[in-house]
C-alpha positions, 0 to 999 in steps of 0.5 A: 287525393285518391284513396286506395285499399291495397289487397296485394303486392301487385296492387301496390306496384300498380299504385306506385306506377300510378303515383309516379306517372300521374304525379298524384298522391295516393292515400292508403286507407287502413281500418277505414282511416287514412294511414299513409301517403304514396308519393312519387319521388319528385313530389316527395322532393318538392315536399321536403324542399329540395326540388329547387336544387339542380341536381337530383338526390343520389340514392345515398342522399335519399336514403340519408334523408329517409332515415332522418325522417323515419328516426324523427318519427321514432323508427330509428332502426331497420327492425322498427321500420320493417315492423311498421311495414308488417303492421300496415300490411296486416291492417290492410289485409284485415281491412280488405277482409272486413270490406269484402265481408260487408260487401258480401253481406250487403249483396245478400241483404234484401233492400 
């Protein structure tokens, strides 16, 4: 499984394309810890056991299953889900800044 630090929305878009086209899971890392996994829709469907169905999930069915999974995890409203996304984005930004500072320090430190 690949690990990724997301710096901006363009990188996130690229990771989504990569997860979808290469059929691989990408672990999103935040503050040095694995926090989330980016999966293609196909992988997600296999994971939750609906890949054996001949028909694909409709958008409405996917939304219903997603809401159920979020609610089970305590994210039972749009506001809570948006807050989670904002927190993850903030943590990713902080992690990026810390990593850049470490890299800059390492470049300036004689070996």
